[in-house]
C-alpha positions, -999 to 999 in steps of 0.1 A, spaced: 294 -189 -589 298 -170 -555 316 -188 -525 291 -197 -497 297 -185 -463 309 -210 -438 273 -211 -422 257 -216 -454 281 -242 -464 275 -260 -430 238 -260 -437 241 -271 -472 263 -300 -459 238 -309 -430 208 -308 -457 226 -334 -480 236 -354 -448 200 -354 -438 188 -365 -474 213 -397 -472 191 -420 -452 162 -439 -464 141 -434 -432 147 -398 -434 137 -396 -471 105 -416 -461 96 -389 -434 101 -363 -460 78 -380 -484 52 -384 -458 54 -346 -448 50 -339 -482 12 -346 -480 5 -329 -448 20 -319 -413 21 -352 -393 23 -359 -355 53 -380 -342 33 -411 -335 15 -410 -368 49 -411 -382 60 -439 -362 30 -459 -373 34 -451 -409 71 -460 -407 70 -490 -384 98 -476 -364 102 -469 -327 98 -433 -313 132 -434 -301 146 -443 -335 125 -418 -353 135 -391 -329 170 -396 -340 163 -391 -374 139 -363 -367 165 -344 -348 188 -347 -380 162 -335 -400 156 -303 -376 193 -296 -376 194 -294 -411 165 -273 -411 145 -294 -434 116 -299 -410 96 -277 -386 83 -289 -352 57 -274 -333 42 -286 -299 4 -290 -293 -3 -303 -259 18 -334 -254 23 -340 -289 47 -326 -313 39 -319 -349 64 -319 -380 62 -302 -413 85 -295 -442 107 -262 -439 103 -256 -476 127 -227 -478 158 -248 -468 149 -270 -497 151 -241 -518 188 -235 -506 197 -268 -515 181 -267 -548 197 -233 -556 232 -248 -547 226 -277 -572 213 -255 -598 246 -236 -600 262 -269 -611 238 -276 -637 248 -242 -652 285 -251 -654 287 -260 -691 327 -266 -690 350 -269 -662 386 -258 -672 413 -281 -657 436 -267 -628 469 -256 -637 497 -259 -611 529 -241 -621 562 -237 -602 580 -204 -603 595 -208 -637 561 -214 -654 564 -250 -658 538 -274 -648 547 -291 -615 545 -329 -615 520 -347 -595 
């Protein structure tokens, strides 16, 4: 399994962090259906715009959603390619059939005590 770069590791961590909140999961579920205006997301989720803005910021920083402005409204949609990055990361673990135990040895070749 190739070692991810520091930037890629940060994006993967940000993606999984973004997926760790029920409100953000709900936002993503709504965006699976279609692009949504922030006001429609607020109504559908029953949350204030300030609370939703915090969650949308987290999703944007994780590159899980795209934002575009049209007039005074901001519309959000899924950034599907970032989901593919997370899916590929998890798929690497699915392919592991057996993980060998680590071996720590001192200079004489004897196993070190924990």
